[in-house]
One Martini backbone bead per residue (centre of mass of N, CA, C, O) as a GRO file, in nm:
protein
  268
    1UNK     BB    1   0.096   0.036   0.023
    2UNK     BB    2   0.069   0.354  -0.010
    3UNK     BB    3   0.084   0.652   0.142
    4UNK     BB    4  -0.178   0.769   0.019
    5UNK     BB    5  -0.357   0.528   0.096
    6UNK     BB    6  -0.311   0.542   0.398
    7UNK     BB    7  -0.431   0.825   0.434
    8UNK     BB    8  -0.722   0.751   0.315
    9UNK     BB    9  -0.776   0.540   0.567
   10UNK     BB   10  -0.802   0.785   0.749
   11UNK     BB   11  -1.059   0.913   0.963
   12UNK     BB   12  -0.899   0.952   1.241
   13UNK     BB   13  -0.679   1.222   1.371
   14UNK     BB   14  -0.487   1.245   1.676
   15UNK     BB   15  -0.249   1.500   1.806
   16UNK     BB   16  -0.208   1.609   2.105
   17UNK     BB   17  -0.495   1.656   2.228
   18UNK     BB   18  -0.677   1.945   2.356
   19UNK     BB   19  -0.935   2.044   2.607
   20UNK     BB   20  -1.060   2.359   2.721
   21UNK     BB   21  -1.233   2.503   3.023
   22UNK     BB   22  -1.059   2.714   3.124
   23UNK     BB   23  -0.901   2.526   3.376
   24UNK     BB   24  -1.023   2.283   3.232
   25UNK     BB   25  -0.946   1.945   3.137
   26UNK     BB   26  -1.107   1.731   2.926
   27UNK     BB   27  -0.856   1.691   2.738
   28UNK     BB   28  -0.521   1.525   2.711
   29UNK     BB   29  -0.289   1.414   2.503
   30UNK     BB   30  -0.442   1.299   2.246
   31UNK     BB   31  -0.383   0.991   2.066
   32UNK     BB   32  -0.561   0.897   1.756
   33UNK     BB   33  -0.651   0.618   1.531
   34UNK     BB   34  -0.881   0.581   1.255
   35UNK     BB   35  -0.981   0.337   1.031
   36UNK     BB   36  -1.103   0.193   0.781
   37UNK     BB   37  -1.357  -0.031   0.898
   38UNK     BB   38  -1.357   0.034   1.182
   39UNK     BB   39  -1.454  -0.068   1.528
   40UNK     BB   40  -1.526   0.138   1.804
   41UNK     BB   41  -1.459   0.172   2.155
   42UNK     BB   42  -1.540   0.403   2.422
   43UNK     BB   43  -1.399   0.396   2.750
   44UNK     BB   44  -1.534   0.518   3.070
   45UNK     BB   45  -1.587   0.719   3.305
   46UNK     BB   46  -1.706   0.972   3.443
   47UNK     BB   47  -1.522   1.241   3.306
   48UNK     BB   48  -1.310   1.122   3.083
   49UNK     BB   49  -1.394   1.245   2.768
   50UNK     BB   50  -1.582   1.104   2.560
   51UNK     BB   51  -1.774   1.327   2.448
   52UNK     BB   52  -1.554   1.520   2.361
   53UNK     BB   53  -1.427   1.331   2.152
   54UNK     BB   54  -1.686   1.305   1.980
   55UNK     BB   55  -1.712   1.607   1.911
   56UNK     BB   56  -1.457   1.615   1.747
   57UNK     BB   57  -1.537   1.387   1.541
   58UNK     BB   58  -1.809   1.571   1.467
   59UNK     BB   59  -1.731   1.879   1.436
   60UNK     BB   60  -1.833   2.039   1.721
   61UNK     BB   61  -1.520   2.067   1.794
   62UNK     BB   62  -1.226   2.227   1.897
   63UNK     BB   63  -0.911   2.231   1.965
   64UNK     BB   64  -0.682   2.383   2.187
   65UNK     BB   65  -0.479   2.148   2.107
   66UNK     BB   66  -0.333   2.035   1.849
   67UNK     BB   67  -0.435   1.769   1.613
   68UNK     BB   68  -0.734   1.742   1.398
   69UNK     BB   69  -0.873   1.477   1.195
   70UNK     BB   70  -1.153   1.446   0.954
   71UNK     BB   71  -1.172   1.306   0.665
   72UNK     BB   72  -0.897   1.479   0.588
   73UNK     BB   73  -0.977   1.718   0.788
   74UNK     BB   74  -0.890   2.009   0.947
   75UNK     BB   75  -0.949   2.141   1.236
   76UNK     BB   76  -0.979   2.500   1.164
   77UNK     BB   77  -0.963   2.459   0.812
   78UNK     BB   78  -1.276   2.388   0.790
   79UNK     BB   79  -1.595   2.347   0.677
   80UNK     BB   80  -1.819   2.205   0.891
   81UNK     BB   81  -2.081   2.218   0.704
   82UNK     BB   82  -1.942   2.010   0.499
   83UNK     BB   83  -1.854   1.777   0.699
   84UNK     BB   84  -2.105   1.679   0.872
   85UNK     BB   85  -2.269   1.515   0.646
   86UNK     BB   86  -2.034   1.276   0.671
   87UNK     BB   87  -2.171   1.249   0.963
   88UNK     BB   88  -2.295   1.029   1.200
   89UNK     BB   89  -2.524   1.113   1.481
   90UNK     BB   90  -2.567   1.013   1.827
   91UNK     BB   91  -2.758   1.178   2.095
   92UNK     BB   92  -2.911   1.320   2.359
   93UNK     BB   93  -2.909   1.613   2.254
   94UNK     BB   94  -3.040   1.550   1.980
   95UNK     BB   95  -3.300   1.406   2.080
   96UNK     BB   96  -3.416   1.659   2.243
   97UNK     BB   97  -3.476   1.817   1.951
   98UNK     BB   98  -3.701   1.631   1.880
   99UNK     BB   99  -4.008   1.639   1.783
  100UNK     BB  100  -4.277   1.468   1.915
  101UNK     BB  101  -4.477   1.507   1.647
  102UNK     BB  102  -4.295   1.359   1.475
  103UNK     BB  103  -4.244   1.147   1.244
  104UNK     BB  104  -4.037   0.894   1.184
  105UNK     BB  105  -3.991   0.940   0.883
  106UNK     BB  106  -3.916   1.245   0.917
  107UNK     BB  107  -3.675   1.212   1.103
  108UNK     BB  108  -3.507   1.063   0.888
  109UNK     BB  109  -3.538   1.228   0.614
  110UNK     BB  110  -3.436   1.515   0.730
  111UNK     BB  111  -3.127   1.457   0.725
  112UNK     BB  112  -3.081   1.550   0.425
  113UNK     BB  113  -3.119   1.869   0.549
  114UNK     BB  114  -3.018   1.908   0.842
  115UNK     BB  115  -3.294   1.868   1.009
  116UNK     BB  116  -3.538   1.945   1.273
  117UNK     BB  117  -3.814   1.930   1.139
  118UNK     BB  118  -4.051   1.950   0.926
  119UNK     BB  119  -4.138   2.167   0.660
  120UNK     BB  120  -4.063   2.246   0.310
  121UNK     BB  121  -3.950   2.000   0.216
  122UNK     BB  122  -3.850   1.801  -0.073
  123UNK     BB  123  -3.937   1.464  -0.111
  124UNK     BB  124  -3.859   1.181  -0.260
  125UNK     BB  125  -3.872   0.845  -0.321
  126UNK     BB  126  -3.577   0.794  -0.250
  127UNK     BB  127  -3.584   0.908   0.032
  128UNK     BB  128  -3.821   0.737   0.152
  129UNK     BB  129  -3.702   0.465   0.072
  130UNK     BB  130  -3.449   0.479   0.246
  131UNK     BB  131  -3.584   0.523   0.517
  132UNK     BB  132  -3.744   0.255   0.514
  133UNK     BB  133  -3.498   0.068   0.491
  134UNK     BB  134  -3.368   0.149   0.762
  135UNK     BB  135  -3.605   0.063   0.937
  136UNK     BB  136  -3.588  -0.232   0.850
  137UNK     BB  137  -3.295  -0.292   0.946
  138UNK     BB  138  -3.404  -0.202   1.255
  139UNK     BB  139  -3.696  -0.324   1.306
  140UNK     BB  140  -3.906  -0.035   1.251
  141UNK     BB  141  -4.118  -0.011   1.010
  142UNK     BB  142  -4.392   0.013   1.189
  143UNK     BB  143  -4.313   0.331   1.284
  144UNK     BB  144  -4.332   0.549   1.053
  145UNK     BB  145  -4.630   0.687   1.162
  146UNK     BB  146  -4.522   0.760   1.423
  147UNK     BB  147  -4.467   0.937   1.699
  148UNK     BB  148  -4.186   1.009   1.865
  149UNK     BB  149  -4.324   1.065   2.156
  150UNK     BB  150  -4.450   0.748   2.164
  151UNK     BB  151  -4.190   0.615   2.216
  152UNK     BB  152  -3.965   0.422   2.317
  153UNK     BB  153  -3.642   0.427   2.398
  154UNK     BB  154  -3.552   0.203   2.203
  155UNK     BB  155  -3.691   0.319   1.951
  156UNK     BB  156  -3.544   0.591   1.948
  157UNK     BB  157  -3.260   0.484   1.907
  158UNK     BB  158  -3.315   0.354   1.624
  159UNK     BB  159  -3.408   0.609   1.483
  160UNK     BB  160  -3.140   0.763   1.516
  161UNK     BB  161  -2.971   0.567   1.349
  162UNK     BB  162  -3.125   0.599   1.089
  163UNK     BB  163  -3.069   0.900   1.063
  164UNK     BB  164  -2.752   0.877   1.063
  165UNK     BB  165  -2.771   0.694   0.782
  166UNK     BB  166  -2.919   0.863   0.556
  167UNK     BB  167  -2.641   1.007   0.424
  168UNK     BB  168  -2.420   0.803   0.395
  169UNK     BB  169  -2.185   0.785   0.588
  170UNK     BB  170  -1.834   0.759   0.679
  171UNK     BB  171  -1.928   0.825   0.983
  172UNK     BB  172  -2.015   0.667   1.302
  173UNK     BB  173  -2.168   0.815   1.598
  174UNK     BB  174  -2.213   0.673   1.937
  175UNK     BB  175  -2.370   0.810   2.225
  176UNK     BB  176  -2.487   0.612   2.437
  177UNK     BB  177  -2.727   0.416   2.308
  178UNK     BB  178  -2.810   0.242   2.592
  179UNK     BB  179  -2.914   0.461   2.754
  180UNK     BB  180  -3.203   0.385   2.950
  181UNK     BB  181  -3.224   0.085   2.912
  182UNK     BB  182  -3.340  -0.206   2.928
  183UNK     BB  183  -3.256  -0.523   2.887
  184UNK     BB  184  -3.414  -0.570   2.624
  185UNK     BB  185  -3.332  -0.309   2.478
  186UNK     BB  186  -3.030  -0.358   2.484
  187UNK     BB  187  -3.023  -0.633   2.330
  188UNK     BB  188  -3.155  -0.531   2.072
  189UNK     BB  189  -2.944  -0.313   2.009
  190UNK     BB  190  -2.690  -0.488   2.005
  191UNK     BB  191  -2.784  -0.664   1.769
  192UNK     BB  192  -2.798  -0.431   1.560
  193UNK     BB  193  -2.503  -0.335   1.593
  194UNK     BB  194  -2.375  -0.600   1.509
  195UNK     BB  195  -2.488  -0.603   1.221
  196UNK     BB  196  -2.355  -0.336   1.141
  197UNK     BB  197  -2.056  -0.416   1.200
  198UNK     BB  198  -2.074  -0.664   0.981
  199UNK     BB  199  -2.113  -0.456   0.761
  200UNK     BB  200  -1.923  -0.368   0.483
  201UNK     BB  201  -2.111  -0.102   0.413
  202UNK     BB  202  -2.052   0.024   0.662
  203UNK     BB  203  -1.939   0.251   0.852
  204UNK     BB  204  -1.740   0.386   1.043
  205UNK     BB  205  -1.713   0.312   1.403
  206UNK     BB  206  -1.821   0.491   1.711
  207UNK     BB  207  -1.849   0.386   2.055
  208UNK     BB  208  -2.004   0.502   2.351
  209UNK     BB  209  -1.926   0.385   2.694
  210UNK     BB  210  -1.940   0.238   3.031
  211UNK     BB  211  -2.010  -0.064   2.922
  212UNK     BB  212  -1.911  -0.380   2.828
  213UNK     BB  213  -2.205  -0.504   2.781
  214UNK     BB  214  -2.249  -0.292   2.519
  215UNK     BB  215  -2.065  -0.456   2.337
  216UNK     BB  216  -2.066  -0.549   2.023
  217UNK     BB  217  -2.032  -0.768   1.808
  218UNK     BB  218  -1.761  -0.641   1.584
  219UNK     BB  219  -1.579  -0.505   1.753
  220UNK     BB  220  -1.221  -0.420   1.717
  221UNK     BB  221  -1.180  -0.162   1.909
  222UNK     BB  222  -1.011   0.022   2.184
  223UNK     BB  223  -1.072   0.305   2.412
  224UNK     BB  224  -0.916   0.430   2.704
  225UNK     BB  225  -1.044   0.652   2.965
  226UNK     BB  226  -0.885   0.895   3.201
  227UNK     BB  227  -0.891   1.211   3.280
  228UNK     BB  228  -0.852   1.277   2.955
  229UNK     BB  229  -0.683   1.008   2.911
  230UNK     BB  230  -0.490   0.761   2.781
  231UNK     BB  231  -0.457   0.423   2.858
  232UNK     BB  232  -0.569   0.270   2.589
  233UNK     BB  233  -0.501   0.129   2.247
  234UNK     BB  234  -0.675  -0.116   2.034
  235UNK     BB  235  -0.733  -0.417   2.029
  236UNK     BB  236  -0.977  -0.551   2.206
  237UNK     BB  237  -0.828  -0.797   2.352
  238UNK     BB  238  -0.579  -0.609   2.444
  239UNK     BB  239  -0.761  -0.397   2.622
  240UNK     BB  240  -0.978  -0.598   2.763
  241UNK     BB  241  -0.841  -0.600   3.058
  242UNK     BB  242  -0.814  -0.612   3.389
  243UNK     BB  243  -0.581  -0.410   3.420
  244UNK     BB  244  -0.689  -0.174   3.236
  245UNK     BB  245  -0.975  -0.147   3.363
  246UNK     BB  246  -0.880  -0.086   3.649
  247UNK     BB  247  -0.743   0.181   3.580
  248UNK     BB  248  -0.985   0.324   3.446
  249UNK     BB  249  -1.195   0.270   3.713
  250UNK     BB  250  -1.037   0.249   3.999
  251UNK     BB  251  -1.063  -0.081   4.017
  252UNK     BB  252  -1.090  -0.404   4.077
  253UNK     BB  253  -1.115  -0.625   3.792
  254UNK     BB  254  -1.315  -0.855   3.614
  255UNK     BB  255  -1.307  -1.045   3.300
  256UNK     BB  256  -1.551  -1.157   3.062
  257UNK     BB  257  -1.606  -1.405   2.792
  258UNK     BB  258  -1.911  -1.463   2.585
  259UNK     BB  259  -2.005  -1.493   2.274
  260UNK     BB  260  -1.862  -1.192   2.225
  261UNK     BB  261  -1.912  -1.105   2.524
  262UNK     BB  262  -1.887  -0.872   2.786
  263UNK     BB  263  -1.777  -0.866   3.137
  264UNK     BB  264  -1.788  -0.687   3.460
  265UNK     BB  265  -1.630  -0.699   3.793
  266UNK     BB  266  -1.564  -0.694   4.101
  267UNK     BB  267  -1.278  -0.772   4.297
  268UNK     BB  268  -1.324  -0.970   4.603
   0.00000   0.00000   0.00000
């Protein structure tokens, strides 16, 4: 592979990146590279800097120091309004802005215009056909005419993922997609994310979570964060070890793996 091809395979590149808010360092000295077709999970306790890192990757935030590139474009020297449509994002903050009276189909299809809440946009059959296909892939095609505000939390999560995929993004960022779900909802979502991770046509994926139990089979790499700094990054089996997770969460942990799923508990 030539150097130019190697460069084109890099989706996210962060070199010694820091983000400050006043005197607080949200992330510091983070170096991280995500390549084409990789599926990453970002793990860490509350306040570790996970959401800040995802905001950088989503071109929603610029670094205070260091260099950050997304899809070959350097943050700070690119028009983010041209870059953001190439990135699919789900987050609690985004979900809170979706009008409750909006139909599920409109929530998904309106992503093509980068708006929340359908107004006077004109969608053709290709647009609505793609939106319905994405709902089908996520096993929620029967919700197309339902109001977003009437959905369960698990249904809302899957609608958001369909919306994030509507523009056929090159990068998919999922910020705690299983947060607030009950056991059944979590397992249904993990199964759908696993199918997405296994799809060779799916975009490069980065998933943020607090819990190893929420990591779907098909995730290939992991980044561990604590206090805004990288504890470890690399292939999933090399990173999800008792020693590294114990450092990340600040307590002795044991880690088990069964049928491609991980679990962790305190070592008593």
